[in-house]
N, C-alpha and C positions, 0 to 999 in steps of 0.2 A: 492501551500502555499497562496500566496497574496489573491486567491478568498476565501480559508477557512479562514483567519484572519479577513477579509471584513465581511464575515458571522456571524462570532464570534462577531465583533464588533457591527454589525448591532442587532444581538440578546439582547446585553447589553443595548444598547440605548433605546430598546423596553421595557425591562423589567424594568430599573433602575427606572423610576418614580413610579411603583406601589409599588416598595420594598421601596423608599424611604419615601413615604407617609403613609407605614404602611397598605395600601388597599389590602389585601391579601384575606379577609376573603369574598368576594362577592360584587355587586353591592351597591351603595351608599345606606345608609337608607333615606328615606322621613320622616322628622320629622314637624310635625303640631305643631306650637306653637305660642303663644300669643307675640304679639310686643308692647304692653302697659302695661306691668303688671310690673312695678318698684318695687320691684330690682330683679324680677324674671326672667323676658324676656322683654328688650325693646331697640328699637334702639336709639344710642348714636348720640352725635352731628356730627358724620361723616356718620351716616345712618347704623352703622354695628350694628347686633345684640348681645348684652350682658346680663349680668346678670345670676342669680345663676343656675337658671333651664337650660339656654343656656350652661354655664358652665359645668354640670352635663352630658347634652347631648352629647358635645365635647369629657368628659372622658369616657362617656359608649362606643362610636363609637371608639375610640382610643382602649380600650381593646377588643373591637370585631375585631379589625383592619380592620373597614369600614369606609367609607366618612360618613360624615352627608351632607343632603340637608335640610336644612330648608325651609319651607313653613310657613310664617307668616299669620296667621288667627286671625279674631276674636273669643272669647270665643266659641260663639254657632255653630260655623262651625266646631270647632275641633273632637267633638265625632264623628258627622256623617261621618267626611272625613274619619277616621280611620275604622268605622264601615264598610264603603264601600270599604275598602282597597286601597284607593288613597292615602293613608299614613300608613307607617309602624308603625310610634309610633305617640301617641299625648302627648303635655307635655302642661297642663293647671290648674295644681295645682288639682287634681281631688282627690274626695273623693269615697269609694266605694260604690255603691247603687244597688240595687238589680235590677233596670231598666236598669242601666249601664252595668251590669255585663252579662245582658241578649243580650248584641250589641257588646261588645269588651273585651279582657282579660287585666288583671291589673298585675303589678309587685309588687313585695315588696314594704311596705311602705320606703319612702325616706326623710321623714320629716313629722312632727305631727304640725296641725293646729288648729287654734282658729279663731272666728271671734268676732267684737267689734263694739260697735256703737260709731260715732266719730261726735263731734258739739262744738259749743262754748263752753268755758270753764266756762261760767255762766249758761249755760242750766241744768236746773234740769230734771233728766230723770225719767220719771213715770215707773211705773210696766210694763213689758214685755208686758201683755195682752194688755196695752192700749198707748203703743207706736206709733203704726201704724194707731190708730184711731185718736190719738192727733196730731202727729207730721209728716208732710210729710216726707218721707225716699227715698233717692236715692240707687239704686242697681244696681248692673250687671246684666242686661237681662240674664235668664236663669241658674242664679246660684243658688247652694242650698240657699243663703240668701235670694234671691228673692223668692224661694218657700218658705220659713220660713215666709218672710213678707206677702205672700198672706194668707197664714193661719191665721196671726194675724187680717187683715183689714177686714174679714167678709164680702168681695164682695165690700169694699170701693175703687175701684181701683184707683183713684183719690188721693188718700193717698201714693201711692208709684209713684215714678219716675224711670222707667227703663231706664239705659244706656249702651252704647255698650260694655264701658270697666270701668275698675275702675276707671281709669284717668280720664273720662269723668264725673263719679259719684262725685269724688274729685272736679271737676270744678264746676259743678252744684251747691256742696254745697256752694263754695267759691262764685258764684253768686247770692245766696240767693234763689234759686229755690225749694231747699229744707232744713229743718232743722236738719236733720241727714244724716250719710251714715252707711249702714250695709256693712260691707266689713271685708274681711280676716285681721286678727290684723296683719301681717307682712305687708301688703300694706298700713295699717292704720300708722302703725310706719313711714314708709318712707315719707307718707304725713306730717305727724306731725314732721318730722324732718326737712322738706324743709320751702323755705321762705313762700311759700302759707299756709303751715300749722298753721303759728303763730296766736294765739288767739284759737286755738281749740286744744281738749283733748277727750282721750280715757274717755266714759262715762259709767258707771257700770263695772260690772266684764266679763271677756272673757267668751264668750257662747261657748259651745261644743255640746248641744243637737241637737236634730233633724238634723242632718247633717251638723251642723254648725262648728264642728270640728272634727277631728281626723287624723288618717293614711292618708297620700297624697301619691299617686300610679302615676305613669306614666300608660297610657293606651296602648295596642298592639291590632294590627289588628286582626280580629278573624281566626281561623286555622293556626294561627302562634304559637303555645306552644313551637315550639322548640327555636325562636326567645324571646318569654318572658323567658324563662329558661337562655339564654344567659343572657340577660339583667339584672336577678335577681342575676347571679352569677357576673357581671360586677359589680353591685350596692355593693353588699357583699363586694368585695374585694376592693371598694372605702371606704367604710364604715371601715373596718376591718384595712387599711393601713394608716387611718390618711388624706387620699384624700378630701372625703368630708368634714371633720371639718376644713381642709385648706379652702377650697371653699366656706365655709358657713360664715366663719369670715371674709370675704372678703366682706360680704354684711349685715350681722347680728351682733347684740352686744352680743347674748346669744345663748347657744346651741339651735339647732331646731331638734334635733332627740334623 
């Protein structure tokens, strides 16, 4: 009996951690995510990953009873990492494009985006077709905003200053290296609400044409349609039960879906 009790106790100790953490659905999901996109995903003063996208990822993993293992990467590195199967999920505020659809799978939309120009409050914004020829503009390298500006400059590459992150683009704006930033409106809002954003403003109306706005998705590694379906079901549940709204209200002063 003593030996039997010992075996039962040992089995309970082995099984308890998995049950307590909810990790009963498989190995950890590798999540490639940006680390400088305030307020979506960024490192706080303790070096911990926080933000709306990080919260959504945690909530999805909890619904799927899987642990999240975050891999913080620069935006241009995320899609190739997911496409190669080195990450299960990519979170970088992705809009769906034919080129991207050829490389990865897309979840259902979980918020809707636009893009905006940000500059000094006194700056008069010219017509869109003249912006990039007259005003040097900072932008995140490899983003849809970058592609849009390249189409406006007519090969005047010196009028675009690519940055590794949106945060760096705003730092370059504040340092006078460019006159404008073209960035997702949500991240522009965060900059304008910060001390560094004093004296700056949104210029012109938000843009949604040519991929500058639209439904935002998570990306999923190829040949993992079952995982994509599970993620879609988790997102629908988060939206339906109000969890999505509660998480978004921590970061945004208006509805985002």
